[in-house]
C-alpha positions in Angstrom: 0.1 0.0 -0.2 1.5 3.1 -1.1 1.3 6.3 1.0 -1.2 8.0 -1.3 -3.5 5.2 -0.3 -3.3 5.4 3.3 -6.1 7.7 4.7 -4.1 8.8 7.7 -0.3 9.1 8.2 1.3 7.5 11.4 4.8 9.3 11.7 7.9 7.5 12.7 8.2 9.6 15.6 4.7 8.5 17.0 5.3 5.0 16.0 8.6 4.9 18.0 7.1 6.5 21.1 4.1 4.1 20.9 6.8 1.2 20.7 8.8 2.5 23.5 5.6 2.9 25.6 4.3 -0.5 24.8 7.6 -2.2 25.6 6.9 -1.3 29.4 3.7 -3.1 29.3 3.1 -6.7 29.6 0.7 -6.7 26.6 2.5 -6.9 23.0 -1.2 -6.5 21.4 -1.6 -2.8 22.6 -1.9 -0.3 19.7 -2.4 3.5 20.0 -6.2 4.4 19.1 -7.0 7.8 18.0 -10.4 9.0 18.0 -12.4 12.1 18.1 -15.3 13.2 20.6 -17.3 16.0 21.0 -16.4 18.8 23.1 -13.5 21.0 23.8 -13.3 24.8 23.0 -13.9 24.3 19.3 -16.5 21.6 19.0 -14.7 18.3 18.6 -11.3 17.1 20.4 -8.6 14.3 19.7 -8.4 11.3 22.1 -5.6 9.2 22.5 -5.7 5.8 24.2 -4.0 2.1 24.4 -6.2 -0.5 23.1 -5.6 -4.3 22.6 -9.0 -4.7 20.8 -9.5 -4.2 17.0 -13.2 -3.4 16.3 -15.1 -4.4 13.2 -14.7 -1.5 10.9 -11.7 -0.1 12.4 -8.9 1.1 10.4 -5.2 -0.3 11.4 -2.0 1.5 10.1 1.3 -0.2 10.9 4.6 1.6 11.2 7.6 0.2 13.3 5.9 -2.9 13.7 3.3 -1.0 16.1 -0.2 -0.1 15.1 -2.5 2.8 15.1 -6.4 2.1 15.3 -9.1 4.5 14.2 -12.7 3.7 14.4 -15.0 4.6 11.1 -16.7 7.4 12.7 -13.4 9.2 13.6 -11.8 8.3 10.4 -14.1 10.6 8.7 -13.0 13.6 10.5 -9.2 12.4 10.1 -8.7 11.6 6.5 -5.7 13.1 5.0 -4.2 14.0 8.6 -1.1 13.0 10.4 -0.7 11.4 13.7 2.5 12.7 15.0 4.5 13.0 18.3 6.3 16.1 19.2 8.6 17.2 22.1 8.5 20.8 22.9 8.4 23.6 25.5 4.7 22.5 26.3 5.8 19.1 27.0 5.6 15.8 25.0 2.4 14.7 23.4 0.9 13.0 20.5 -0.8 15.5 18.1 -3.1 15.5 14.9 -2.3 17.7 11.9 -5.7 17.7 10.5 -6.2 19.3 7.0 -10.0 19.0 7.6 -10.4 21.2 10.7 -11.5 24.7 9.6 -10.1 26.1 13.2 -8.3 24.8 16.0 -8.0 26.0 19.6 -4.7 27.2 21.2 -4.3 24.0 23.1 -4.4 22.1 19.7 -6.4 19.3 20.9 -9.8 20.4 19.7 -10.9 21.7 16.4 -14.0 22.5 14.4 -15.0 21.3 10.7 
């Protein structure tokens, strides 16, 4: 599968961080799940959690032998986006660069369409 066909990019930085976090757990089946919830200062917000379940309809993207999982409802808001991991003055965190968001808030974790 070429990168052009992948609806969501899972960067090496994010995959490497997930890999290092999973190594500390006793569950090699863990994946990073990204999802959208209502709320935040702009209407929607991103969420991240570790999950060892893949549900029907979930999209799994592999990088560095670790998986990123997205449910179909969240994916429609994330298509064309990038899940990344950054370390900066505000701390270290997973982020979503989302071309579908018409506006984001200062915290970078919520957006509107």
